[in-house]
Structures are given as structure tokens and as C-alpha cells.
C-alpha positions in Angstrom: 30.0 16.7 -9.2 32.3 15.9 -6.3 32.3 12.9 -4.0 30.2 14.6 -1.3 27.4 15.4 -3.7 27.6 11.9 -5.2 27.2 10.4 -1.7 24.3 12.7 -0.8 22.5 11.8 -4.0 23.0 8.1 -3.4 21.7 8.4 0.2 18.7 10.3 -1.0 18.0 7.8 -3.8 18.4 4.8 -1.4 16.0 6.4 1.1 13.4 7.0 -1.5 14.0 3.6 -3.1 13.3 2.0 0.3 9.9 3.6 0.4 9.2 2.6 -3.2 10.3 -1.0 -2.3 7.7 -1.1 0.4 5.0 0.0 -2.0 6.2 -2.4 -4.7 6.1 -5.3 -2.3 2.5 -4.4 -1.4 1.6 -4.4 -5.0 3.3 -7.7 -5.7 1.6 -9.2 -2.5 -1.9 -8.1 -3.6 -1.4 -9.2 -7.3 0.1 -12.6 -6.2 -3.0 -13.4 -4.1 -5.9 -11.6 -5.8 -4.7 -10.7 -9.4 -5.7 -7.1 -8.6 -3.2 -4.4 -9.7 -3.8 -2.2 -6.7 -3.9 1.4 -8.1 -5.3 2.8 -4.7 -2.1 1.7 -3.0 -1.0 5.4 -3.2 -4.2 6.4 -1.3 -3.2 4.1 1.5 0.0 6.0 1.7 -1.8 9.4 1.7 -4.5 8.2 4.2 -1.9 6.8 6.6 0.4 9.9 6.4 -2.3 12.6 6.6 -4.3 10.8 9.3 -1.1 10.6 11.4 -0.4 14.3 10.7 -3.9 15.3 11.8 -3.8 13.2 14.9 -0.5 14.8 15.8 -2.3 18.2 15.8 -5.1 16.8 18.0 -7.7 16.5 15.3 -9.7 13.5 14.4 -9.3 12.6 10.7 -12.3 12.0 8.5 -10.9 8.6 7.6 -12.1 7.2 10.9 -15.7 8.0 9.9 -15.1 6.6 6.5 -14.0 3.3 8.0 -17.3 3.1 9.9 -19.3 3.9 6.8 -17.5 1.3 4.7 -18.0 -1.2 7.5 -21.8 -0.7 7.4 -21.8 -1.2 3.6 -19.7 -4.4 4.0 -22.1 -5.6 6.7 -25.0 -5.2 4.3 -23.2 -7.0 1.6 -22.3 -9.9 3.9 -25.9 -10.3 4.9 -27.1 -10.1 1.3 -24.6 -12.7 0.0 -25.5 -15.1 2.8 -29.2 -14.6 2.8 -30.0 -18.1 1.8 -28.0 -19.7 4.6 -28.1 -17.1 7.3 -27.3 -18.3 10.8 -26.3 -16.7 14.1 -22.6 -17.5 13.9 -22.3 -15.8 10.5 -24.2 -12.7 11.7 -22.2 -12.5 14.8 -18.9 -12.6 12.8 -20.2 -9.9 10.4 -21.2 -7.7 13.3 -17.9 -8.1 15.0 -15.8 -7.4 11.9 -17.9 -4.9 10.0 -19.5 -2.9 12.8 -17.8 -3.4 16.1 -14.2 -3.2 14.8 -14.4 0.1 12.8 -16.7 1.6 15.5 -14.3 0.8 18.2 -11.4 2.3 16.2 -13.4 5.5 15.6 -14.4 5.8 19.3 -10.9 5.1 20.3 -9.6 7.8 18.0 -12.1 10.4 19.4 -11.1 9.4 23.0 -7.3 9.5 22.5 -6.9 12.3 19.9 -5.2 15.3 21.4 -2.2 17.6 21.0 -0.3 15.7 23.8 -1.0 12.2 22.6 2.2 10.2 22.3 3.5 9.6 18.8 3.3 5.8 19.2 -0.5 6.1 20.0 -1.1 8.3 16.9 0.8 5.8 14.7 -1.3 2.9 16.1 -4.5 4.8 15.5 -3.6 5.8 11.9 -2.6 2.2 11.1 -5.9 0.8 12.6 -7.9 3.3 10.5 -6.2 2.5 7.3 -6.2 -1.2 7.9 -10.0 -1.1 8.4 -10.4 0.9 5.1 -8.2 -1.6 3.2 -10.1 -4.6 4.6 -13.5 -3.1 3.7 -12.3 -1.9 0.3 -11.7 -5.5 -0.7 -15.1 -6.6 0.6 -17.0 -3.9 -1.2 -15.2 -3.4 -4.5 -13.3 -6.6 -5.3 -14.7 -9.6 -3.5 -17.9 -9.6 -5.5 -16.0 -9.7 -8.8 -13.0 -11.8 -7.7 -13.7 -14.4 -10.3 -13.6 -12.0 -13.3 -10.7 -11.1 -15.6 -7.7 -9.0 -14.7 -9.0 -6.2 -17.0 -12.2 -5.9 -15.0 -10.3 -5.9 -11.7 -8.1 -3.2 -13.1 -11.0 -1.0 -14.1 -12.5 -1.5 -10.6 -9.1 -0.6 -9.1 -9.0 2.7 -11.1 -12.5 3.5 -9.9 -11.5 2.9 -6.3 -8.5 5.2 -6.8 -10.5 8.1 -8.1 -13.1 7.7 -5.3 -10.6 7.5 -2.5 -8.6 10.5 -3.9 -11.8 12.6 -4.0 -12.6 11.6 -0.5 -9.0 12.5 0.5 -9.7 16.1 -0.7 -12.8 16.2 1.4 -11.1 14.8 4.6 -7.7 16.6 4.4 -8.3 19.7 2.2 -6.1 21.0 -0.6 -3.4 22.2 1.8 -0.4 19.9 2.5 0.4 18.5 5.9 3.5 17.4 7.7 3.9 15.1 10.7 6.4 15.0 13.6 9.5 12.8 13.2 9.4 9.4 14.8 12.8 9.8 16.4 15.4 12.6 17.0 18.3 10.2 16.8 21.0 11.1 14.3 24.2 9.4 13.2 27.1 10.8 11.3 29.3 8.8 8.9 31.9 11.0 7.2 30.0 13.7 5.3 26.7 11.9 5.5 24.1 12.3 8.3 21.6 9.6 9.0 18.5 10.6 10.9 16.3 8.2 12.9 13.6 8.6 10.3 15.9 7.4 7.5 17.2 4.5 9.6 13.6 3.5 10.3 12.9 3.5 6.5 15.9 1.2 5.9 15.1 -1.1 8.7 11.4 -1.6 7.9 12.1 -2.0 4.2 14.6 -4.8 4.8 12.4 -6.4 7.3 9.3 -6.5 5.0 11.4 -7.7 2.0 12.8 -10.7 4.0 9.5 -11.5 5.8 7.4 -11.5 2.6 10.0 -13.5 0.6 10.2 -16.1 3.3 6.4 -16.2 4.0 5.4 -16.7 0.4 8.3 -18.8 -0.6 8.6 -21.3 2.2 5.5 -21.3 4.4 2.4 -23.4 3.8 0.1 -20.5 4.4 2.0 -18.3 2.0 1.8 -20.9 -0.8 -1.9 -21.3 -0.1 -2.4 -17.6 -0.6 -0.5 -17.7 -3.9 -2.6 -20.6 -5.0 -5.7 -18.5 -5.0 -4.3 -16.3 -7.7 -3.3 -19.2 -9.9 -6.6 -21.1 -9.7 -9.3 -19.9 -7.4 -11.6 -22.9 -8.0 -8.8 -25.3 -7.5 -7.8 -23.5 -4.3 -11.3 -23.7 -3.0 -11.5 -27.4 -3.8 -8.5 -28.2 -1.7 -9.9 -26.2 1.3 -8.3 -22.8 0.9 -10.6 -19.9 1.9 -10.1 -17.6 -1.1 -12.2 -14.8 0.4 -10.0 -14.8 3.5 -6.9 -14.8 1.4 -8.0 -11.6 -0.4 -8.8 -9.9 2.9 -5.4 -10.8 4.3 -3.7 -9.5 1.2 -5.5 -6.2 1.3 -5.1 -5.8 5.0 -1.3 -6.3 4.7 -1.1 -3.9 1.7 -3.0 -1.2 3.5 -0.8 -1.5 6.5 2.4 -1.4 4.4 1.0 1.7 2.6 0.1 3.4 5.8 3.5 2.7 7.3 5.2 4.1 4.2 3.2 7.3 4.5 4.0 7.7 8.2 7.7 7.3 7.3 7.5 9.9 4.5 5.3 12.6 6.1 8.0 13.9 8.6 10.4 14.2 5.7 8.3 16.1 3.1 4.9 17.8 2.9 2.2 15.5 1.5 -1.0 16.5 -0.2 -4.2 14.5 -0.7 -3.1 13.4 -4.2 0.6 12.9 -3.5 0.3 9.2 -2.9 -0.7 8.4 -6.5 2.7 9.6 -7.9 4.6 7.7 -5.1 2.5 4.6 -5.8 3.3 4.8 -9.5 7.0 4.6 -8.7 6.4 1.6 -6.6 4.4 0.1 -9.5 7.4 0.5 -11.8 9.5 -1.5 -9.3 6.8 -4.1 -9.2 6.6 -4.4 -13.0 10.4 -4.8 -13.2 10.0 -7.6 -10.6 7.4 -9.2 -12.9 4.8 -8.8 -10.1 6.1 -12.0 -8.6 9.6 -11.5 -7.2 10.0 -9.7 -3.9 13.8 -9.4 -3.9 13.9 -8.2 -7.6 11.2 -5.7 -6.8 13.2 -4.3 -3.9 16.4 -4.0 -6.1 14.3 -2.3 -8.8 12.9 0.1 -6.3 16.4 1.1 -5.2 17.3 1.7 -8.8 14.2 3.9 -9.3 15.1 5.9 -6.3 18.7 6.4 -7.3 17.7 7.4 -10.9 15.2 9.9 -9.5 17.8 11.4 -7.2 20.3 11.9 -10.0 17.6 13.1 -12.4 16.6 15.8 -9.8 20.2 17.0 -9.8 20.9 17.0 -13.5 17.5 17.6 -15.1 14.9 18.4 -12.4 12.3 19.4 -14.9 12.3 16.0 -16.5 12.9 13.7 -13.5 9.4 12.2 -13.6 9.8 11.5 -17.3 13.1 9.9 -16.9 11.9 7.7 -14.0 8.8 6.5 -15.8 10.8 5.8 -19.0 12.6 3.0 -17.0 9.5 0.8 -17.5 9.7 1.0 -21.3 12.7 -1.3 -22.0 11.3 -3.8 -19.4 7.9 -4.0 -21.2 9.6 -4.4 -24.5 11.8 -7.2 -23.3 8.9 -9.0 -21.6 6.9 -8.6 -24.8 9.6 -10.1 -26.9 10.1 -12.9 -24.4 6.4 -13.8 -24.2 5.2 -16.7 -26.3 3.1 -15.8 -29.3 -0.6 -16.4 -28.9 -2.8 -16.9 -31.9 -6.0 -14.9 -32.1 -9.2 -16.8 -31.7 -11.2 -17.2 -34.8 -14.9 -16.6 -34.9 
């Protein structure tokens, strides 16, 4: 290996690592607020990427209709949960959020979709669609069981992943899709070439890392969101709206996932089930970060990306095995460092 190849591999690893950092940050964000290990984070990536790719060809993705259907289900759940204290203000809010919002996004998508639609409009539509799906996913699948154990939430998360992946096959088909690049700008530094797409990846990753770290570490709202995961009852007693906290977390996670997908799809062809593998690599970074530290998660994601790049060069057949093996020593060390807990006696 010469210096040029080494630099190319590092560049590729850092680019991939920046994507994994975004996904890892989304996983940490959701777990820090709701205690949910968000397995469907990969589906947010796929839905955002393939919705954008379909919009770029002038087609309306099926995810727009899914958002409307999920909104109707969420509306029914809102009415049922508030049946004993139903009032006009609550109904109006449920209609606005659960029906008007997704319906407006769907109609806007049908009105604006076309082969000559600007890239910025297609990106905005894809983000709105995935944001609606993420918002309603929490309301339908997780809000009713928010008080249960992490294991129950994990089982629900796996179920959501399987359901969304199956729907992805229905909406996008088995063939892969690729979207247009966000920018044609290119910079050269020595033997390396940086495209506008890769620069966007770096910039957005750094921006999200800094913003989330500052938000949760230093703002009152961020600390209030974290309090809901530590003690939901205590958070409610001091006036924190735990339901709204979960909705905000899922909304941000879905947007981060969709942005990640839109950044990836011009670089490589994505399929309906590609997001799961990408999300798992973000999950490794989140685990290394302890599901609490945003900076450590970002550093771990860069490490995962670099290891993957060098594994592809030296042992391409085993690159996934090598990447996923990174989690083993971390789990062992955390297990040894964890305090011993005595089993409960009957």
C-alpha cells in the first residue's frame, strides 16, 4: 500500500463514518429521551433516500400515502385515549397534526412532483414525508407502551423495523435506486478529490454533533427531554410533557435518518433493505458511546468507517464481520465495569 491508497481509504472511511455518526447521534437522541433502541432508524434512511430518488424521476413515492394512513390511525388513537375528557381544542389539535399535516404533505407531493422539479423541492418533500412517518410511528407503536421496560420497547422496535422494511419493498420494489447529486462542486487537494456531496456529509455531521451536544448538555429544554428517560413520572410531576418529548425525539431522528439517506443515495445505489445494515453500523457507534455521549459516538462512528474502508481493501469478504466485531470488546469491558446485581429470590 502506498500513500495515495492510504489517503483514499482514509477519505472513504471518514465519509462513511460521518454518515454513521449521524445515525449514531439519532439513536443516542431517541434512547436518551424515550429509552427506545430505534431499530427502524435504518428504514428512515431508506425511506428518505428512495423517496428523494423517486421524486427526482417525477414519481410520487408510496411513503406519502403511508404518512396519511398512519395519521388516520394516530387520529383514532388520540380520540380513543382522550375519550373521557374530549373537548374541542384537543380534537382540533388532533385533526391538525394527524390529518391536515400528512394530507397537506401528500397533496403537495402530488402537485409538485415532476421530472423538472428542483432538487431543493424534492429534498424538502422527502424530509416532510419521512418526518410525518417518524412522528406517527411514535404515536402508534411506542407512546401507548412508553412506561414499559426497555425489553418490551426493543421488541416493539424490532416489529416496527420488520413492518417498515416490508412496506419499503411494496413502495420501492426490489430494484435499487440512485438519486441526483446535491452539488456538482469539486475540490482537489493533492491526490484527493472532494465532491460537493462529500463536503455536505462532513458539514452536516459536524453541525449535528455540535448542535445536539450543546442542546442536551446546556439548554433547559434539552435537559428536560433527558429527564423523561431517567424518570418519566418525576418528569411529569415537575411539568415536563413526556409525550411531546418522545414526539420531538422521533421527529428529529426521522429527519436525521432521511438527511443521511439523501446524502448517501447519489453516492451509491440503495435498495429497500439497505438501511438496516447502515443503521447497524450507526448502532455500533452509539453502543461504543454508551448511548449517552454525542462526541464519543461521533468519534466511534469515524473509527467504524475507517475500519470498514481498510477491511474492504484487505479482506472484502469479511469486512462486515470485522466491523461488527468491534462491538465485542466494548460489551465485554462494559460488562466487567458494571456493578454486580444479585438475583431476586422468590
